[in-house]
C-alpha positions as CSV (number, residue, x, y, z in Angstrom):
1,M,12.5,4.3,-21.1
2,L,15.5,2.0,-20.6
3,L,16.2,3.4,-17.1
4,R,12.5,3.1,-16.2
5,A,12.4,-0.5,-17.5
6,L,15.5,-1.5,-15.6
7,T,14.3,0.2,-12.4
8,G,10.9,-1.5,-12.8
9,A,12.5,-5.0,-13.3
10,V,14.7,-4.6,-10.2
11,F,11.8,-3.3,-8.2
12,V,9.6,-6.3,-9.1
13,M,12.4,-8.8,-8.4
14,V,13.2,-7.3,-5.0
15,L,9.5,-7.2,-4.0
16,V,8.7,-10.7,-5.1
17,G,11.9,-12.1,-3.8
18,G,11.5,-10.4,-0.4
19,I,7.9,-11.7,0.0
20,L,8.6,-15.3,-1.1
21,Y,12.1,-15.9,0.4
22,S,11.2,-16.0,4.1
23,P,9.1,-14.4,6.8
24,L,12.2,-12.5,7.9
25,S,12.9,-11.1,4.5
26,F,9.2,-10.1,4.1
27,V,9.2,-8.2,7.4
28,G,12.6,-6.6,6.8
29,L,11.7,-5.4,3.3
30,F,8.3,-3.9,4.2
31,A,9.7,-2.3,7.4
32,L,12.2,-0.5,5.1
33,I,9.5,0.4,2.6
34,T,7.3,1.8,5.5
35,A,10.2,3.9,6.7
36,L,11.0,5.3,3.3
37,T,7.4,6.1,2.5
38,V,6.5,7.8,5.8
39,W,9.7,9.8,5.6
40,E,8.8,10.8,2.1
41,F,5.2,11.7,3.1
42,S,6.5,13.8,6.0
43,T,9.1,15.6,3.8
44,N,6.5,16.5,1.2
45,V,4.0,18.0,3.7
46,N,6.8,19.9,5.5
47,R,8.1,21.3,2.2
48,H,5.0,22.0,0.3
49,A,2.1,22.2,2.8
50,G,3.7,24.4,5.5
51,A,3.7,21.7,8.1
52,S,6.4,20.9,10.7
53,V,6.0,17.2,11.3
54,N,8.8,15.5,13.2
55,R,10.0,13.2,10.5
56,I,12.2,11.0,12.7
57,I,9.6,10.3,15.4
58,N,6.9,9.9,12.8
59,T,9.0,7.4,10.8
60,V,10.2,5.5,13.9
61,A,6.6,5.2,15.1
62,A,5.4,3.9,11.7
63,V,8.2,1.2,11.6
64,Y,7.4,0.2,15.1
65,L,3.8,-0.3,14.3
66,F,4.7,-2.5,11.3
67,M,7.1,-4.6,13.4
68,A,4.6,-4.9,16.3
69,M,1.9,-6.0,13.9
70,A,4.1,-8.5,12.2
71,G,5.2,-10.0,15.5
72,Y,1.6,-10.1,16.8
73,C,0.2,-11.7,13.7
74,A,3.0,-14.3,13.7
75,D,2.4,-15.1,17.4
76,Y,5.8,-13.9,18.5
77,V,4.7,-11.0,20.7
78,P,1.6,-10.3,22.8
79,S,-0.8,-7.5,22.3
80,R,1.0,-5.3,24.8
81,A,3.8,-4.9,22.2
82,F,1.6,-2.1,20.8
83,I,2.0,0.0,24.0
84,P,5.1,1.9,22.8
85,Y,3.3,2.8,19.6
86,L,0.4,4.2,21.6
87,L,2.8,6.2,23.7
88,S,4.4,7.7,20.5
89,I,0.9,8.8,19.3
90,V,0.3,10.5,22.7
91,Y,3.7,12.2,22.4
92,L,2.8,13.5,18.9
93,L,-0.2,15.1,20.5
94,V,1.3,16.5,23.7
95,S,4.5,17.7,22.1
96,E,2.6,20.4,20.2
97,L,1.7,22.0,23.5
98,Y,5.4,22.8,24.1
99,L,6.9,23.2,20.6
100,Q,5.0,26.5,19.9
101,K,4.8,25.8,16.2
102,S,2.7,28.2,14.1
103,D,0.1,25.6,13.0
104,P,-0.1,22.6,15.5
105,L,-3.4,21.5,14.1
106,K,-1.8,21.0,10.6
107,N,1.1,19.1,12.2
108,W,-1.3,16.8,14.0
109,A,-3.4,16.2,10.9
110,Y,-0.5,15.3,8.6
111,A,1.3,13.2,11.3
112,F,-1.8,11.1,11.9
113,A,-2.6,11.0,8.2
114,S,0.8,9.3,7.6
115,Q,0.2,6.8,10.4
116,V,-3.3,5.9,9.2
117,Y,-2.7,6.2,5.4
118,V,0.8,4.7,5.1
119,A,1.9,2.9,8.3
120,L,-1.4,1.1,9.0
121,G,-1.8,0.2,5.3
122,F,1.6,-1.5,5.2
123,S,1.1,-3.1,8.7
124,L,-2.0,-4.9,7.5
125,L,0.1,-6.9,5.1
126,S,1.1,-9.0,8.0
127,V,-2.6,-9.9,8.6
128,L,-2.5,-11.3,5.1
129,A,0.9,-13.0,5.4
130,F,0.4,-14.8,8.7
131,Q,-2.6,-17.1,8.8
132,Y,-3.7,-19.2,11.7
133,D,-4.3,-22.9,11.0
134,A,-7.0,-24.0,13.5
135,L,-6.5,-27.7,12.7
136,A,-2.8,-27.7,13.4
137,N,-3.1,-24.9,16.1
138,V,-0.2,-23.0,14.4
139,T,0.3,-19.8,12.6
140,R,1.8,-20.2,9.1
141,F,3.5,-17.8,6.7
142,E,1.4,-17.6,3.6
143,P,3.2,-15.3,1.1
144,V,0.7,-15.9,-1.6
145,Y,-1.9,-13.6,-0.1
146,P,0.3,-10.4,0.1
147,L,2.0,-11.3,-3.2
148,S,-1.4,-11.7,-4.8
149,V,-2.3,-8.1,-3.9
150,F,0.7,-6.8,-5.8
151,L,0.1,-9.2,-8.7
152,F,-3.5,-7.9,-9.1
153,L,-2.3,-4.3,-8.8
154,W,0.4,-4.8,-11.5
155,T,-2.1,-6.6,-13.7
156,S,-4.7,-3.9,-13.3
157,D,-2.2,-1.2,-14.2
158,T,-1.1,-3.2,-17.3
159,G,-4.6,-4.0,-18.4
160,A,-5.7,-0.4,-17.9
161,Y,-2.8,0.9,-19.9
162,L,-3.2,-1.5,-22.8
163,C,-7.0,-1.2,-23.1
164,G,-6.9,2.6,-22.5
165,S,-4.2,3.1,-25.2
166,M,-6.0,0.9,-27.8
167,L,-9.6,1.8,-27.2
168,H,-9.8,5.3,-25.7
169,R,-10.5,6.8,-29.1
170,Y,-13.7,4.7,-29.3
171,F,-14.6,5.0,-25.6
172,P,-13.3,8.4,-24.5
173,A,-15.2,8.6,-21.2
174,K,-12.9,9.6,-18.4
175,L,-12.9,7.9,-15.0
176,F,-12.1,10.8,-12.8
177,E,-11.0,13.7,-15.1
178,R,-10.8,16.3,-12.2
179,I,-8.0,14.3,-10.5
180,S,-6.4,12.1,-13.2
181,P,-7.3,13.1,-16.7
182,N,-5.5,10.2,-18.3
183,K,-7.6,7.5,-16.6
184,S,-10.5,6.2,-18.7
185,W,-13.4,3.9,-17.9
186,V,-12.5,1.5,-20.7
187,G,-9.0,1.2,-19.3
188,S,-10.2,0.5,-15.8
189,I,-12.6,-2.2,-17.1
190,G,-9.8,-3.8,-19.1
191,G,-7.6,-3.9,-16.0
192,G,-10.4,-5.5,-14.0
193,L,-11.0,-8.2,-16.7
194,L,-7.3,-9.0,-16.7
195,C,-7.3,-9.3,-12.9
196,L,-10.0,-11.9,-13.3
197,V,-7.7,-13.9,-15.6
198,V,-4.9,-13.8,-13.0
199,A,-7.4,-14.7,-10.3
200,A,-8.4,-17.8,-12.2
201,V,-4.7,-18.8,-12.6
202,L,-4.1,-18.3,-8.8
203,A,-7.2,-20.4,-8.0
204,H,-5.7,-23.3,-10.1
205,F,-2.3,-23.3,-8.3
206,F,-3.4,-22.1,-4.8
207,P,-6.6,-23.8,-3.7
208,Q,-6.5,-22.1,-0.3
209,L,-9.3,-20.0,-1.8
210,S,-12.1,-21.1,-4.1
211,L,-12.3,-19.7,-7.7
212,P,-15.2,-17.3,-6.8
213,A,-13.2,-16.1,-3.7
214,W,-10.1,-15.5,-5.8
215,L,-12.2,-13.6,-8.4
216,G,-13.7,-11.5,-5.7
217,L,-10.3,-10.7,-4.2
218,G,-9.0,-9.7,-7.7
219,L,-11.9,-7.3,-8.3
220,T,-11.6,-5.9,-4.7
221,V,-7.9,-5.1,-5.2
222,C,-8.5,-3.7,-8.6
223,V,-11.3,-1.3,-7.5
224,F,-9.6,-0.1,-4.3
225,G,-6.2,0.1,-6.0
226,T,-7.7,2.5,-8.5
227,W,-9.1,4.6,-5.7
228,G,-5.7,4.5,-4.0
229,D,-4.0,5.8,-7.1
230,L,-6.5,8.6,-7.3
231,V,-6.1,9.5,-3.6
232,E,-2.3,9.9,-4.1
233,S,-3.0,11.9,-7.3
234,L,-5.2,14.2,-5.3
235,F,-2.5,14.5,-2.6
236,K,0.1,15.5,-5.2
237,R,-2.3,17.9,-6.9
238,Q,-3.0,19.6,-3.7
239,L,0.7,20.0,-2.9
240,G,1.5,21.1,-6.4
241,I,4.1,18.4,-7.2
242,K,4.5,16.0,-10.1
243,D,6.2,13.1,-8.3
244,S,6.3,12.3,-4.6
245,G,10.1,11.7,-4.7
246,N,13.0,10.5,-6.8
247,V,14.2,7.4,-4.9
248,L,13.2,5.2,-7.9
249,P,14.8,6.5,-11.1
250,G,12.2,6.8,-13.8
251,H,9.3,5.9,-11.4
252,G,9.2,8.8,-8.9
253,G,9.0,8.2,-5.2
254,M,7.8,5.5,-2.8
255,L,4.2,6.9,-2.7
256,D,4.1,6.9,-6.5
257,R,4.9,3.1,-6.5
258,F,2.8,2.0,-3.5
259,D,-0.2,4.4,-3.8
260,S,-2.6,1.8,-5.1
261,S,-1.6,-0.8,-2.4
262,L,-2.2,1.6,0.5
263,L,-6.0,1.2,0.0
264,A,-5.9,-2.2,-1.7
265,I,-4.2,-3.9,1.3
266,P,-6.9,-2.9,3.9
267,A,-9.6,-3.8,1.4
268,A,-8.1,-7.2,0.9
269,V,-8.0,-7.8,4.6
270,I,-11.6,-6.8,5.0
271,Y,-12.6,-9.0,2.1
272,L,-10.8,-12.1,3.4
273,Y,-12.1,-11.5,7.0
274,T,-15.6,-11.2,5.5
275,L,-15.1,-14.6,3.8
276,G,-13.8,-16.1,7.0
277,A,-10.5,-17.0,5.3
């Protein structure tokens, strides 16, 4: 428990500090996280699912997508910066014609799954972080939006754990017993309610969004974060593994720590675009 607590504290400090310190630290931190997570994903499917994904090319392509998206959203590079990434996707397709691997379809499926599931999810953080100010005709770095996603996810997890631990004997209904037998409806509802409290606090200090908009964002992140957790649980269950890795002592791998965010980030982007924020 001590090791888990220390790792968790360092993890939170690095993540919050990296997001808030500067645009450069934000981009650098999540480029590294993207690389570690895609590498871990590729390693797991190669080791446990019988795939032969090229981990180096897959990881480099994912990091490039993140960097290109960050540069584009920050108005540093034009849209043609994505061309090398598109070429890497073409390479992943065409290369299987020549490699003569036993199951090229499986290699394609897992390689593209890592790009859509992991790389794209993290890349969309830049859409949240870099916001165009039409009045000043300038793009600004707004770290509160990507940080709020993680605050809501941590709040949801904490509320779900506390409410689930205290009330599961009175409300034992499981949320998704086939995939994650420890998750309960009462825990999920408790996590959602605590997210609303955090959303109200954010609305007070950050009026970029109205109170109803912050409340909606909190609930969106909570719901999709829960689904993200379940998606990764299904992934591990299908591979027959308990943890996705051991890079974080006491917490497992990168996918174990960022599973919720990989669905919550795209959902937050869709939500804010729908609001016109």
